[in-house]
C-alpha atoms as a printed R data frame, in Angstrom:
    type eleno elety resid chain resno       x      y       z
1   ATOM     1    CA   UNK     A     1  16.506 25.620 -21.277
2   ATOM     2    CA   UNK     A     2  18.677 22.466 -21.383
3   ATOM     3    CA   UNK     A     3  21.255 21.725 -18.637
4   ATOM     4    CA   UNK     A     4  24.851 22.273 -19.372
5   ATOM     5    CA   UNK     A     5  27.429 19.443 -19.328
6   ATOM     6    CA   UNK     A     6  28.611 20.503 -15.880
7   ATOM     7    CA   UNK     A     7  25.057 20.622 -14.507
8   ATOM     8    CA   UNK     A     8  24.277 17.198 -15.953
9   ATOM     9    CA   UNK     A     9  27.388 15.682 -14.310
10  ATOM    10    CA   UNK     A    10  26.471 17.313 -10.959
11  ATOM    11    CA   UNK     A    11  22.931 15.969 -11.262
12  ATOM    12    CA   UNK     A    12  24.280 12.494 -11.971
13  ATOM    13    CA   UNK     A    13  26.618 12.659  -9.045
14  ATOM    14    CA   UNK     A    14  23.804 13.751  -6.788
15  ATOM    15    CA   UNK     A    15  21.701 10.849  -8.048
16  ATOM    16    CA   UNK     A    16  24.493  8.289  -7.376
17  ATOM    17    CA   UNK     A    17  24.981  9.784  -3.852
18  ATOM    18    CA   UNK     A    18  21.219  9.515  -3.169
19  ATOM    19    CA   UNK     A    19  21.336  5.855  -4.295
20  ATOM    20    CA   UNK     A    20  24.382  5.148  -2.149
21  ATOM    21    CA   UNK     A    21  22.976  6.946   0.928
22  ATOM    22    CA   UNK     A    22  19.335  5.646   0.816
23  ATOM    23    CA   UNK     A    23  18.591  3.181  -2.006
24  ATOM    24    CA   UNK     A    24  15.032  2.459  -0.808
25  ATOM    25    CA   UNK     A    25  14.032  6.108  -0.776
26  ATOM    26    CA   UNK     A    26  15.675  6.630  -4.185
27  ATOM    27    CA   UNK     A    27  13.753  3.848  -5.803
28  ATOM    28    CA   UNK     A    28  10.528  5.075  -4.234
29  ATOM    29    CA   UNK     A    29  11.067  8.492  -6.022
30  ATOM    30    CA   UNK     A    30  11.367  6.722  -9.394
31  ATOM    31    CA   UNK     A    31   8.019  7.131 -11.257
32  ATOM    32    CA   UNK     A    32   6.707  3.943 -12.866
33  ATOM    33    CA   UNK     A    33   3.725  5.615 -14.372
34  ATOM    34    CA   UNK     A    34   0.205  4.311 -14.202
35  ATOM    35    CA   UNK     A    35  -0.247  0.593 -14.278
36  ATOM    36    CA   UNK     A    36  -1.970 -0.918 -17.368
37  ATOM    37    CA   UNK     A    37  -5.734 -1.171 -16.802
38  ATOM    38    CA   UNK     A    38  -5.788  1.179 -13.835
39  ATOM    39    CA   UNK     A    39  -7.788  3.795 -15.710
40  ATOM    40    CA   UNK     A    40 -10.331  1.114 -16.721
41  ATOM    41    CA   UNK     A    41 -10.621  0.009 -13.128
42  ATOM    42    CA   UNK     A    42 -11.162  3.597 -11.905
43  ATOM    43    CA   UNK     A    43 -13.875  4.235 -14.536
44  ATOM    44    CA   UNK     A    44 -15.535  0.940 -13.711
45  ATOM    45    CA   UNK     A    45 -15.462  1.780 -10.059
46  ATOM    46    CA   UNK     A    46 -17.016  5.195 -10.612
47  ATOM    47    CA   UNK     A    47 -19.756  3.603 -12.714
48  ATOM    48    CA   UNK     A    48 -20.440  0.924 -10.103
49  ATOM    49    CA   UNK     A    49 -20.517  3.550  -7.352
50  ATOM    50    CA   UNK     A    50 -23.026  5.677  -9.338
51  ATOM    51    CA   UNK     A    51 -25.146  2.567 -10.009
52  ATOM    52    CA   UNK     A    52 -25.016  1.787  -6.247
53  ATOM    53    CA   UNK     A    53 -26.092  5.318  -5.454
54  ATOM    54    CA   UNK     A    54 -29.059  4.938  -7.798
55  ATOM    55    CA   UNK     A    55 -30.007  1.677  -6.114
56  ATOM    56    CA   UNK     A    56 -29.639  3.257  -2.672
57  ATOM    57    CA   UNK     A    57 -31.930  6.145  -3.639
58  ATOM    58    CA   UNK     A    58 -34.492  3.772  -5.264
59  ATOM    59    CA   UNK     A    59 -34.410  1.584  -2.175
60  ATOM    60    CA   UNK     A    60 -35.017  4.575   0.070
61  ATOM    61    CA   UNK     A    61 -37.859  5.912  -2.237
62  ATOM    62    CA   UNK     A    62 -39.637  2.580  -2.359
63  ATOM    63    CA   UNK     A    63 -38.904  1.493   1.163
64  ATOM    64    CA   UNK     A    64 -37.397 -1.718  -0.031
65  ATOM    65    CA   UNK     A    65 -34.563 -2.320   2.447
66  ATOM    66    CA   UNK     A    66 -32.805 -5.049   0.359
67  ATOM    67    CA   UNK     A    67 -32.480 -2.663  -2.628
68  ATOM    68    CA   UNK     A    68 -30.916 -0.059  -0.376
69  ATOM    69    CA   UNK     A    69 -28.451 -2.557   1.111
70  ATOM    70    CA   UNK     A    70 -27.522 -3.756  -2.394
71  ATOM    71    CA   UNK     A    71 -26.982 -0.120  -3.417
72  ATOM    72    CA   UNK     A    72 -24.761  0.521  -0.398
73  ATOM    73    CA   UNK     A    73 -22.727 -2.608  -1.172
74  ATOM    74    CA   UNK     A    74 -22.386 -1.524  -4.835
75  ATOM    75    CA   UNK     A    75 -21.181  1.899  -3.693
76  ATOM    76    CA   UNK     A    76 -18.685  0.351  -1.393
77  ATOM    77    CA   UNK     A    77 -17.363 -1.982  -4.153
78  ATOM    78    CA   UNK     A    78 -17.018  0.958  -6.531
79  ATOM    79    CA   UNK     A    79 -15.032  2.934  -3.966
80  ATOM    80    CA   UNK     A    80 -12.761 -0.034  -3.391
81  ATOM    81    CA   UNK     A    81 -12.179 -0.360  -7.194
82  ATOM    82    CA   UNK     A    82 -11.328  3.313  -7.501
83  ATOM    83    CA   UNK     A    83  -8.966  3.360  -4.494
84  ATOM    84    CA   UNK     A    84  -7.247  0.218  -5.789
85  ATOM    85    CA   UNK     A    85  -6.785  1.737  -9.270
86  ATOM    86    CA   UNK     A    86  -5.403  4.971  -7.981
87  ATOM    87    CA   UNK     A    87  -3.133  3.528  -5.345
88  ATOM    88    CA   UNK     A    88   0.584  3.592  -6.386
89  ATOM    89    CA   UNK     A    89   2.047  0.186  -6.990
90  ATOM    90    CA   UNK     A    90   3.793 -1.114  -3.855
91  ATOM    91    CA   UNK     A    91   7.552 -1.473  -4.029
92  ATOM    92    CA   UNK     A    92   8.168 -5.191  -3.882
93  ATOM    93    CA   UNK     A    93  11.890 -4.741  -4.591
94  ATOM    94    CA   UNK     A    94  13.920 -5.688  -1.530
95  ATOM    95    CA   UNK     A    95  17.293 -4.768  -3.034
96  ATOM    96    CA   UNK     A    96  17.677 -1.640  -4.988
97  ATOM    97    CA   UNK     A    97  19.594 -1.542  -8.201
98  ATOM    98    CA   UNK     A    98  22.453  0.920  -8.059
99  ATOM    99    CA   UNK     A    99  22.502  3.825 -10.342
100 ATOM   100    CA   UNK     A   100  24.455  3.363 -13.606
101 ATOM   101    CA   UNK     A   101  28.137  3.795 -12.996
102 ATOM   102    CA   UNK     A   102  27.862  3.564  -9.185
103 ATOM   103    CA   UNK     A   103  30.345  1.398  -7.392
104 ATOM   104    CA   UNK     A   104  28.905 -1.692  -5.659
105 ATOM   105    CA   UNK     A   105  28.357 -1.108  -1.907
106 ATOM   106    CA   UNK     A   106  29.393 -3.326   0.826
107 ATOM   107    CA   UNK     A   107  26.572 -4.160   3.269
108 ATOM   108    CA   UNK     A   108  26.393 -1.581   6.031
109 ATOM   109    CA   UNK     A   109  24.543 -1.964   9.283
110 ATOM   110    CA   UNK     A   110  21.200 -0.291   9.035
111 ATOM   111    CA   UNK     A   111  20.621  2.751  11.203
112 ATOM   112    CA   UNK     A   112  17.912  1.743  13.570
113 ATOM   113    CA   UNK     A   113  14.744  3.484  14.210
114 ATOM   114    CA   UNK     A   114  13.787  5.440  17.300
115 ATOM   115    CA   UNK     A   115  13.208  2.338  19.443
116 ATOM   116    CA   UNK     A   116  16.535  0.755  18.388
117 ATOM   117    CA   UNK     A   117  18.354  3.914  19.445
118 ATOM   118    CA   UNK     A   118  16.494  3.984  22.803
119 ATOM   119    CA   UNK     A   119  17.348  0.359  23.443
120 ATOM   120    CA   UNK     A   120  21.023  0.954  22.512
121 ATOM   121    CA   UNK     A   121  21.170  3.904  24.946
122 ATOM   122    CA   UNK     A   122  19.535  1.842  27.702
123 ATOM   123    CA   UNK     A   123  21.992 -1.035  27.104
124 ATOM   124    CA   UNK     A   124  24.985  1.283  27.275
125 ATOM   125    CA   UNK     A   125  23.628  2.949  30.409
126 ATOM   126    CA   UNK     A   126  23.146 -0.447  32.096
127 ATOM   127    CA   UNK     A   127  26.548 -1.744  31.097
128 ATOM   128    CA   UNK     A   128  28.125  1.377  32.538
129 ATOM   129    CA   UNK     A   129  26.472  0.747  35.913
130 ATOM   130    CA   UNK     A   130  27.549 -2.862  36.234
């Protein structure tokens, strides 16, 4: 069931408010889809991992330590390939682009993390005692 005009406008307003309030979080929610070649990397990683498992078993069955070590390294490389292919692309964007129709924002001081708040409280307490 499609959204009504009013619901679409409300959704757009909520999106603009999210961009205005926390642009980094809003851009992290935006789906970029899978990267090109990521499926191929994942399949290649699985195949390399299976080949490594075969080498490891063959090395254990024949008591050839070098074959077992090579199998383990191949399994490790396959796992790294699969994890790299499935990992979401890192957001390298330092400044978020505002939503369409959103007014440009003036730079606001960032709200600090836990340690910043603790330091601020400590500073205020110390200044009050002096």
